[in-house]
C-alpha positions as CSV (number, residue, x, y, z in Angstrom):
1,M,12.2,-45.8,-10.7
2,S,8.8,-45.1,-9.6
3,S,6.0,-43.7,-11.7
4,T,4.2,-40.5,-11.3
5,P,0.4,-41.1,-10.5
6,R,-2.0,-39.9,-13.2
7,I,-4.4,-37.3,-12.0
8,K,-7.3,-35.9,-14.0
9,L,-9.4,-32.9,-12.7
10,K,-12.6,-32.0,-14.1
11,R,-14.5,-28.9,-12.9
12,M,-18.1,-29.4,-12.8
13,E,-20.4,-26.1,-12.3
14,L,-24.1,-26.4,-11.3
15,K,-26.5,-23.7,-11.1
16,I,-28.5,-23.5,-7.7
17,Y,-31.1,-21.4,-6.2
18,G,-33.1,-21.0,-9.4
19,G,-29.7,-20.0,-11.5
20,I,-28.7,-17.3,-9.4
21,A,-25.6,-18.8,-7.7
22,T,-23.6,-21.9,-8.7
23,V,-21.6,-24.4,-6.9
24,N,-18.6,-26.2,-7.8
25,T,-17.7,-29.9,-7.8
26,Y,-14.3,-31.4,-8.7
27,P,-14.2,-35.1,-9.4
28,L,-10.6,-36.3,-9.3
29,K,-9.4,-39.2,-11.2
30,T,-6.5,-41.0,-9.8
31,D,-5.0,-44.2,-10.6
32,T,-6.7,-46.0,-7.9
33,G,-10.1,-44.5,-8.1
34,F,-11.7,-41.2,-7.7
35,V,-11.9,-38.4,-5.1
36,L,-14.8,-35.8,-5.0
37,I,-14.4,-32.6,-3.8
38,D,-17.6,-30.8,-2.6
39,I,-21.1,-32.5,-3.8
40,D,-23.7,-30.1,-4.4
41,P,-27.0,-29.6,-2.6
42,S,-29.4,-32.8,-2.7
43,S,-31.9,-31.1,-5.1
44,K,-29.0,-31.5,-7.9
45,R,-28.4,-35.2,-7.3
46,S,-29.5,-36.4,-11.0
47,L,-27.0,-33.9,-12.4
48,L,-24.3,-34.7,-10.0
49,E,-24.6,-38.3,-10.8
50,K,-24.8,-37.8,-14.3
51,E,-21.7,-35.7,-14.4
52,I,-19.5,-38.2,-12.1
53,K,-20.7,-41.1,-14.1
54,D,-19.6,-38.9,-17.5
55,A,-16.4,-38.5,-15.6
56,G,-15.9,-42.3,-15.5
57,C,-16.8,-42.8,-12.0
58,N,-18.7,-46.1,-11.3
59,L,-20.1,-47.8,-8.3
60,G,-16.9,-48.7,-6.3
61,D,-14.7,-46.3,-8.0
62,L,-15.3,-43.5,-5.4
63,K,-12.6,-43.6,-2.6
64,L,-13.0,-40.3,-0.9
65,I,-15.5,-37.3,-0.6
66,I,-13.6,-34.2,1.0
67,L,-16.1,-31.6,2.0
68,T,-14.4,-28.0,1.9
69,H,-17.0,-26.8,4.7
70,G,-20.4,-27.9,6.0
71,D,-22.9,-25.7,4.1
72,A,-25.7,-27.7,2.5
73,D,-24.8,-26.6,-1.1
74,H,-21.4,-28.4,-0.4
75,T,-22.7,-31.5,1.6
76,G,-26.3,-32.2,0.3
77,N,-25.4,-35.6,-1.4
78,A,-22.7,-36.9,1.2
79,A,-24.8,-39.6,2.8
80,F,-26.2,-40.7,-0.6
81,L,-22.9,-41.0,-2.2
82,R,-21.4,-42.8,0.7
83,Q,-24.0,-45.3,0.5
84,E,-24.2,-45.8,-3.5
85,Y,-20.5,-45.2,-4.2
86,G,-19.0,-46.4,-1.0
87,G,-16.6,-43.2,-0.6
88,K,-15.5,-42.1,2.8
89,I,-15.9,-38.6,3.8
90,A,-13.6,-36.1,4.9
91,L,-14.9,-33.0,6.9
92,H,-13.7,-30.6,9.5
93,P,-14.9,-31.9,12.7
94,D,-16.3,-28.5,13.7
95,D,-18.6,-28.6,10.6
96,S,-19.8,-32.4,11.0
97,I,-22.8,-31.4,13.3
98,M,-24.0,-29.3,10.3
99,V,-24.2,-32.2,8.1
100,Q,-25.0,-34.9,10.8
101,K,-28.2,-32.5,12.0
102,G,-28.6,-30.0,9.0
103,D,-28.0,-27.1,11.4
104,M,-26.2,-24.6,9.2
105,S,-26.1,-22.3,11.9
106,H,-23.8,-24.4,14.4
107,N,-20.1,-23.5,14.5
108,R,-21.3,-20.0,13.0
109,K,-21.5,-16.4,14.3
110,V,-25.2,-15.4,13.8
111,N,-25.9,-11.7,14.6
112,P,-29.2,-11.2,16.5
């Protein structure tokens, strides 16, 4: 009989843009490591690191970073976390240019 994997989800709400908005990040703890869903703007890196460490995620524990979309407030720490914690990044290919080049209008309709 196989056992059901244990999963623990925590919601982290970080204030951005001088406190007028928030972005949610979700560290998901599984039996094999952590999955992180959305990762806040780079200006909140120290808070994000503290929160994920408080959740129990240490170097080498981050297995996957899921980015729901390519906006900077959800992707700002992607390269840093991949380098520091070793997690792979999952992002829709149409939004990957946004992250790679910092082009937030790529793949978005912009009204003249």
